[in-house]
N, CA, C and O atoms as CSV, one atom per row, in Angstrom:
chain,resi,resn,atom,element,x,y,z
A,1,MET,N,N,21.192,-6.669,27.496
A,1,MET,CA,C,20.020,-6.284,26.749
A,1,MET,C,C,18.819,-6.370,27.691
A,1,MET,O,O,18.673,-7.337,28.438
A,2,ARG,N,N,17.991,-5.381,27.647
A,2,ARG,CA,C,16.804,-5.339,28.496
A,2,ARG,C,C,15.679,-6.127,27.836
A,2,ARG,O,O,15.308,-5.864,26.692
A,3,CYS,N,N,15.147,-7.088,28.566
A,3,CYS,CA,C,14.058,-7.936,28.083
A,3,CYS,C,C,12.964,-7.974,29.148
A,3,CYS,O,O,13.244,-7.890,30.344
A,4,VAL,N,N,11.725,-8.101,28.703
A,4,VAL,CA,C,10.612,-8.229,29.623
A,4,VAL,C,C,10.076,-9.650,29.526
A,4,VAL,O,O,9.668,-10.111,28.460
A,5,ILE,N,N,10.087,-10.333,30.668
A,5,ILE,CA,C,9.585,-11.697,30.745
A,5,ILE,C,C,8.635,-11.744,31.934
A,5,ILE,O,O,9.016,-11.411,33.056
A,6,ALA,N,N,7.415,-12.153,31.686
A,6,ALA,CA,C,6.379,-12.232,32.725
A,6,ALA,C,C,6.191,-10.884,33.406
A,6,ALA,O,O,6.071,-10.804,34.628
A,7,ARG,N,N,6.169,-9.844,32.614
A,7,ARG,CA,C,5.936,-8.469,33.050
A,7,ARG,C,C,7.051,-7.894,33.923
A,7,ARG,O,O,6.873,-6.828,34.512
A,8,TYR,N,N,8.195,-8.574,34.021
A,8,TYR,CA,C,9.317,-8.083,34.802
A,8,TYR,C,C,10.493,-7.814,33.871
A,8,TYR,O,O,10.793,-8.642,33.011
A,9,PRO,N,N,11.163,-6.679,34.022
A,9,PRO,CA,C,12.317,-6.384,33.172
A,9,PRO,C,C,13.574,-7.093,33.671
A,9,PRO,O,O,13.816,-7.181,34.875
A,10,PHE,N,N,14.357,-7.587,32.742
A,10,PHE,CA,C,15.622,-8.254,33.052
A,10,PHE,C,C,16.696,-7.698,32.126
A,10,PHE,O,O,16.451,-7.473,30.941
A,11,ASP,N,N,17.881,-7.481,32.674
A,11,ASP,CA,C,19.038,-7.101,31.868
A,11,ASP,C,C,19.846,-8.365,31.634
A,11,ASP,O,O,20.561,-8.831,32.522
A,12,LEU,N,N,19.729,-8.913,30.439
A,12,LEU,CA,C,20.389,-10.174,30.117
A,12,LEU,C,C,21.594,-9.937,29.214
A,12,LEU,O,O,21.566,-9.081,28.330
A,13,VAL,N,N,22.640,-10.701,29.448
A,13,VAL,CA,C,23.858,-10.663,28.641
A,13,VAL,C,C,24.140,-12.093,28.208
A,13,VAL,O,O,24.057,-13.019,29.016
A,14,LYS,N,N,24.473,-12.275,26.937
A,14,LYS,CA,C,24.672,-13.614,26.392
A,14,LYS,C,C,25.698,-14.411,27.190
A,14,LYS,O,O,25.455,-15.574,27.510
A,15,SER,N,N,26.829,-13.815,27.513
A,15,SER,CA,C,27.873,-14.546,28.244
A,15,SER,C,C,27.414,-14.945,29.645
A,15,SER,O,O,27.821,-15.991,30.151
A,16,GLU,N,N,26.573,-14.126,30.277
A,16,GLU,CA,C,26.063,-14.464,31.607
A,16,GLU,C,C,25.065,-15.619,31.537
A,16,GLU,O,O,25.042,-16.478,32.418
A,17,VAL,N,N,24.244,-15.639,30.493
A,17,VAL,CA,C,23.299,-16.748,30.313
A,17,VAL,C,C,24.082,-18.034,30.091
A,17,VAL,O,O,23.756,-19.071,30.669
A,18,GLU,N,N,25.110,-17.970,29.260
A,18,GLU,CA,C,25.941,-19.155,29.011
A,18,GLU,C,C,26.594,-19.641,30.305
A,18,GLU,O,O,26.647,-20.845,30.554
A,19,ALA,N,N,27.088,-18.722,31.123
A,19,ALA,CA,C,27.733,-19.093,32.382
A,19,ALA,C,C,26.740,-19.722,33.354
A,19,ALA,O,O,27.071,-20.693,34.035
A,20,GLN,N,N,25.526,-19.179,33.425
A,20,GLN,CA,C,24.510,-19.730,34.315
A,20,GLN,C,C,24.100,-21.140,33.893
A,20,GLN,O,O,23.861,-21.997,34.743
A,21,MET,N,N,24.018,-21.380,32.600
A,21,MET,CA,C,23.549,-22.674,32.108
A,21,MET,C,C,24.659,-23.712,32.018
A,21,MET,O,O,24.378,-24.888,31.787
A,22,GLN,N,N,25.899,-23.310,32.192
A,22,GLN,CA,C,27.031,-24.222,32.038
A,22,GLN,C,C,26.961,-25.401,33.003
A,22,GLN,O,O,27.310,-26.519,32.626
A,23,SER,N,N,26.524,-25.178,34.225
A,23,SER,CA,C,26.493,-26.258,35.211
A,23,SER,C,C,25.124,-26.934,35.327
A,23,SER,O,O,24.918,-27.781,36.196
A,24,VAL,N,N,24.191,-26.556,34.448
A,24,VAL,CA,C,22.839,-27.106,34.489
A,24,VAL,C,C,22.720,-28.226,33.461
A,24,VAL,O,O,23.094,-28.067,32.300
A,25,ARG,N,N,22.195,-29.349,33.909
A,25,ARG,CA,C,21.996,-30.493,33.009
A,25,ARG,C,C,20.685,-30.312,32.239
A,25,ARG,O,O,19.653,-30.033,32.849
A,26,PRO,N,N,20.707,-30.466,30.916
A,26,PRO,CA,C,19.470,-30.299,30.131
A,26,PRO,C,C,18.412,-31.347,30.472
A,26,PRO,O,O,18.717,-32.526,30.656
A,27,GLU,N,N,17.181,-30.895,30.551
A,27,GLU,CA,C,16.052,-31.804,30.760
A,27,GLU,C,C,15.663,-32.413,29.415
A,27,GLU,O,O,16.100,-31.926,28.373
A,28,PRO,N,N,14.852,-33.466,29.421
A,28,PRO,CA,C,14.388,-34.047,28.144
A,28,PRO,C,C,13.649,-32.999,27.316
A,28,PRO,O,O,12.883,-32.197,27.848
A,29,LEU,N,N,13.890,-33.021,26.013
A,29,LEU,CA,C,13.287,-32.040,25.110
A,29,LEU,C,C,11.874,-32.458,24.726
A,29,LEU,O,O,11.615,-33.622,24.419
A,30,SER,N,N,10.962,-31.481,24.750
A,30,SER,CA,C,9.590,-31.802,24.383
A,30,SER,C,C,8.916,-30.704,23.568
A,30,SER,O,O,7.831,-30.926,23.031
A,31,GLY,N,N,9.507,-29.564,23.465
A,31,GLY,CA,C,8.879,-28.463,22.733
A,31,GLY,C,C,9.947,-27.491,22.274
A,31,GLY,O,O,10.988,-27.894,21.754
A,32,ALA,N,N,9.684,-26.210,22.469
A,32,ALA,CA,C,10.639,-25.172,22.070
A,32,ALA,C,C,11.955,-25.383,22.814
A,32,ALA,O,O,11.965,-25.657,24.014
A,33,CYS,N,N,13.066,-25.252,22.085
A,33,CYS,CA,C,14.370,-25.467,22.685
A,33,CYS,C,C,15.375,-24.457,22.157
A,33,CYS,O,O,15.142,-23.792,21.148
A,34,VAL,N,N,16.504,-24.356,22.862
A,34,VAL,CA,C,17.539,-23.385,22.518
A,34,VAL,C,C,18.900,-24.055,22.635
A,34,VAL,O,O,19.130,-24.882,23.517
A,35,VAL,N,N,19.797,-23.681,21.727
A,35,VAL,CA,C,21.161,-24.199,21.737
A,35,VAL,C,C,22.022,-23.209,22.517
A,35,VAL,O,O,22.149,-22.045,22.138
A,36,ILE,N,N,22.608,-23.689,23.608
A,36,ILE,CA,C,23.523,-22.874,24.410
A,36,ILE,C,C,24.809,-23.665,24.545
A,36,ILE,O,O,24.839,-24.731,25.161
A,37,GLY,N,N,25.857,-23.137,23.968
A,37,GLY,CA,C,27.120,-23.875,23.928
A,37,GLY,C,C,26.959,-25.089,23.037
A,37,GLY,O,O,26.580,-24.968,21.872
A,38,ARG,N,N,27.245,-26.257,23.583
A,38,ARG,CA,C,27.103,-27.493,22.818
A,38,ARG,C,C,25.892,-28.301,23.257
A,38,ARG,O,O,25.728,-29.450,22.847
A,39,ARG,N,N,25.042,-27.704,24.090
A,39,ARG,CA,C,23.872,-28.407,24.612
A,39,ARG,C,C,22.578,-27.780,24.109
A,39,ARG,O,O,22.542,-26.618,23.704
A,40,ILE,N,N,21.533,-28.571,24.146
A,40,ILE,CA,C,20.207,-28.096,23.761
A,40,ILE,C,C,19.306,-28.187,24.981
A,40,ILE,O,O,19.140,-29.256,25.569
A,41,TYR,N,N,18.725,-27.049,25.356
A,41,TYR,CA,C,17.875,-26.959,26.544
A,41,TYR,C,C,16.442,-26.602,26.151
A,41,TYR,O,O,16.229,-25.911,25.155
A,42,PRO,N,N,15.462,-27.066,26.919
A,42,PRO,CA,C,14.096,-26.554,26.745
A,42,PRO,C,C,14.083,-25.073,27.165
A,42,PRO,O,O,14.701,-24.717,28.168
A,43,VAL,N,N,13.395,-24.217,26.419
A,43,VAL,CA,C,13.409,-22.792,26.744
A,43,VAL,C,C,12.790,-22.504,28.106
A,43,VAL,O,O,13.199,-21.557,28.779
A,44,LYS,N,N,11.818,-23.301,28.522
A,44,LYS,CA,C,11.214,-23.090,29.839
A,44,LYS,C,C,12.241,-23.337,30.956
A,44,LYS,O,O,12.226,-22.639,31.969
A,45,GLN,N,N,13.120,-24.312,30.781
A,45,GLN,CA,C,14.158,-24.573,31.764
A,45,GLN,C,C,15.123,-23.386,31.837
A,45,GLN,O,O,15.489,-22.945,32.926
A,46,VAL,N,N,15.525,-22.880,30.689
A,46,VAL,CA,C,16.431,-21.736,30.650
A,46,VAL,C,C,15.762,-20.522,31.281
A,46,VAL,O,O,16.383,-19.802,32.064
A,47,GLY,N,N,14.495,-20.295,30.940
A,47,GLY,CA,C,13.776,-19.165,31.520
A,47,GLY,C,C,13.704,-19.234,33.029
A,47,GLY,O,O,13.841,-18.217,33.710
A,48,GLU,N,N,13.489,-20.423,33.552
A,48,GLU,CA,C,13.420,-20.597,35.006
A,48,GLU,C,C,14.761,-20.277,35.660
A,48,GLU,O,O,14.799,-19.654,36.721
A,49,VAL,N,N,15.853,-20.695,35.040
A,49,VAL,CA,C,17.180,-20.466,35.614
A,49,VAL,C,C,17.552,-18.982,35.545
A,49,VAL,O,O,18.016,-18.421,36.538
A,50,ILE,N,N,17.358,-18.345,34.403
A,50,ILE,CA,C,17.828,-16.967,34.258
A,50,ILE,C,C,16.925,-15.943,34.939
A,50,ILE,O,O,17.388,-14.858,35.292
A,51,THR,N,N,15.643,-16.266,35.130
A,51,THR,CA,C,14.737,-15.302,35.775
A,51,THR,C,C,14.463,-15.646,37.233
A,51,THR,O,O,13.995,-14.797,37.992
A,52,ARG,N,N,14.750,-16.881,37.632
A,52,ARG,CA,C,14.448,-17.379,38.984
A,52,ARG,C,C,12.948,-17.296,39.290
A,52,ARG,O,O,12.546,-17.068,40.431
A,53,GLN,N,N,12.140,-17.483,38.260
A,53,GLN,CA,C,10.690,-17.491,38.406
A,53,GLN,C,C,10.169,-18.892,38.114
A,53,GLN,O,O,10.854,-19.707,37.496
A,54,ASP,N,N,8.968,-19.156,38.560
A,54,ASP,CA,C,8.311,-20.416,38.262
A,54,ASP,C,C,7.987,-20.472,36.774
A,54,ASP,O,O,7.651,-19.450,36.175
A,55,ARG,N,N,8.083,-21.639,36.181
A,55,ARG,CA,C,7.826,-21.797,34.741
A,55,ARG,C,C,6.406,-21.414,34.342
A,55,ARG,O,O,6.156,-21.058,33.190
A,56,ARG,N,N,5.493,-21.486,35.274
A,56,ARG,CA,C,4.099,-21.140,34.961
A,56,ARG,C,C,3.888,-19.643,34.847
A,56,ARG,O,O,2.829,-19.203,34.399
A,57,ASP,N,N,4.884,-18.845,35.248
A,57,ASP,CA,C,4.750,-17.386,35.229
A,57,ASP,C,C,5.052,-16.761,33.876
A,57,ASP,O,O,4.733,-15.591,33.660
A,58,PHE,N,N,5.658,-17.506,32.962
A,58,PHE,CA,C,6.015,-16.949,31.657
A,58,PHE,C,C,5.746,-17.967,30.560
A,58,PHE,O,O,5.566,-19.156,30.824
A,59,THR,N,N,5.724,-17.480,29.324
A,59,THR,CA,C,5.493,-18.366,28.185
A,59,THR,C,C,6.821,-18.711,27.514
A,59,THR,O,O,7.818,-18.007,27.676
A,60,ALA,N,N,6.810,-19.791,26.770
A,60,ALA,CA,C,7.999,-20.181,26.009
A,60,ALA,C,C,8.312,-19.116,24.967
A,60,ALA,O,O,9.478,-18.874,24.655
A,61,PHE,N,N,7.271,-18.475,24.426
A,61,PHE,CA,C,7.484,-17.441,23.419
A,61,PHE,C,C,8.271,-16.264,23.990
A,61,PHE,O,O,9.157,-15.736,23.318
A,62,GLU,N,N,7.968,-15.848,25.206
A,62,GLU,CA,C,8.682,-14.722,25.821
A,62,GLU,C,C,10.174,-15.028,25.956
A,62,GLU,O,O,11.015,-14.184,25.644
A,63,VAL,N,N,10.494,-16.217,26.415
A,63,VAL,CA,C,11.891,-16.592,26.601
A,63,VAL,C,C,12.572,-16.783,25.249
A,63,VAL,O,O,13.715,-16.364,25.065
A,64,THR,N,N,11.883,-17.409,24.309
A,64,THR,CA,C,12.442,-17.600,22.966
A,64,THR,C,C,12.773,-16.260,22.320
A,64,THR,O,O,13.840,-16.104,21.727
A,65,ARG,N,N,11.878,-15.309,22.429
A,65,ARG,CA,C,12.113,-13.977,21.859
A,65,ARG,C,C,13.343,-13.329,22.492
A,65,ARG,O,O,14.175,-12.761,21.784
A,66,ALA,N,N,13.465,-13.409,23.818
A,66,ALA,CA,C,14.611,-12.813,24.507
A,66,ALA,C,C,15.916,-13.501,24.113
A,66,ALA,O,O,16.915,-12.832,23.847
A,67,LEU,N,N,15.912,-14.826,24.075
A,67,LEU,CA,C,17.130,-15.560,23.733
A,67,LEU,C,C,17.539,-15.338,22.280
A,67,LEU,O,O,18.730,-15.262,21.976
A,68,THR,N,N,16.571,-15.235,21.389
A,68,THR,CA,C,16.871,-14.947,19.982
A,68,THR,C,C,17.512,-13.569,19.852
A,68,THR,O,O,18.473,-13.397,19.103
A,69,ARG,N,N,16.987,-12.600,20.572
A,69,ARG,CA,C,17.558,-11.245,20.539
A,69,ARG,C,C,18.981,-11.229,21.084
A,69,ARG,O,O,19.786,-10.389,20.679
A,70,LEU,N,N,19.303,-12.141,21.995
A,70,LEU,CA,C,20.658,-12.238,22.531
A,70,LEU,C,C,21.611,-12.947,21.572
A,70,LEU,O,O,22.828,-12.875,21.742
A,71,GLY,N,N,21.066,-13.629,20.569
A,71,GLY,CA,C,21.911,-14.292,19.572
A,71,GLY,C,C,21.944,-15.800,19.661
A,71,GLY,O,O,22.742,-16.434,18.971
A,72,PHE,N,N,21.100,-16.397,20.491
A,72,PHE,CA,C,21.036,-17.852,20.585
A,72,PHE,C,C,20.151,-18.406,19.476
A,72,PHE,O,O,19.266,-17.715,18.971
A,73,THR,N,N,20.397,-19.659,19.103
A,73,THR,CA,C,19.598,-20.340,18.098
A,73,THR,C,C,18.471,-21.093,18.801
A,73,THR,O,O,18.720,-21.962,19.637
A,74,CYS,N,N,17.239,-20.753,18.455
A,74,CYS,CA,C,16.072,-21.392,19.065
A,74,CYS,C,C,15.319,-22.202,18.013
A,74,CYS,O,O,15.328,-21.863,16.830
A,75,HIS,N,N,14.668,-23.274,18.458
A,75,HIS,CA,C,13.877,-24.142,17.592
A,75,HIS,C,C,12.497,-24.334,18.204
A,75,HIS,O,O,12.360,-24.419,19.424
A,76,GLU,N,N,11.480,-24.401,17.361
A,76,GLU,CA,C,10.124,-24.659,17.861
A,76,GLU,C,C,9.966,-26.092,18.333
A,76,GLU,O,O,9.230,-26.364,19.282
A,77,THR,N,N,10.654,-27.002,17.672
A,77,THR,CA,C,10.652,-28.410,18.055
A,77,THR,C,C,12.098,-28.877,18.138
A,77,THR,O,O,12.967,-28.283,17.499
A,78,PRO,N,N,12.376,-29.913,18.899
A,78,PRO,CA,C,13.763,-30.398,19.007
A,78,PRO,C,C,14.316,-30.824,17.654
A,78,PRO,O,O,13.603,-31.445,16.866
A,79,PRO,N,N,15.579,-30.498,17.370
A,79,PRO,CA,C,16.200,-30.956,16.115
A,79,PRO,C,C,16.258,-32.477,16.066
A,79,PRO,O,O,16.283,-33.131,17.109
A,80,GLU,N,N,16.278,-33.035,14.882
A,80,GLU,CA,C,16.280,-34.489,14.703
A,80,GLU,C,C,17.508,-35.143,15.326
A,80,GLU,O,O,17.406,-36.243,15.870
A,81,ALA,N,N,18.668,-34.488,15.259
A,81,ALA,CA,C,19.887,-35.087,15.793
A,81,ALA,C,C,19.799,-35.279,17.303
A,81,ALA,O,O,20.343,-36.246,17.838
A,82,ALA,N,N,19.125,-34.374,17.987
A,82,ALA,CA,C,19.007,-34.479,19.442
A,82,ALA,C,C,18.046,-35.591,19.825
A,82,ALA,O,O,18.197,-36.196,20.886
A,83,SER,N,N,17.058,-35.871,18.982
A,83,SER,CA,C,16.066,-36.900,19.283
A,83,SER,C,C,16.632,-38.306,19.095
A,83,SER,O,O,16.219,-39.241,19.782
A,84,ALA,N,N,17.567,-38.455,18.176
A,84,ALA,CA,C,18.087,-39.787,17.845
A,84,ALA,C,C,19.027,-40.313,18.892
A,84,ALA,O,O,19.546,-41.420,18.755
């Protein structure tokens, strides 16, 4: 699926995003997050990995919109189960 993040077009595929994030350890959750596989990642971390751009170059909303369109479950705040 073609997505625009930080004014750059990316062709993203759900299975490729899952494969890229499989070996990445989730950072502590503090804001918008996404469920990939059995893990919960901050969307900024995922955006940095899949676009290879600095986190300051894009917004969490841009990545959340792209990941939602790919079929991932996104949250504005971390779910309660992950915080406990």
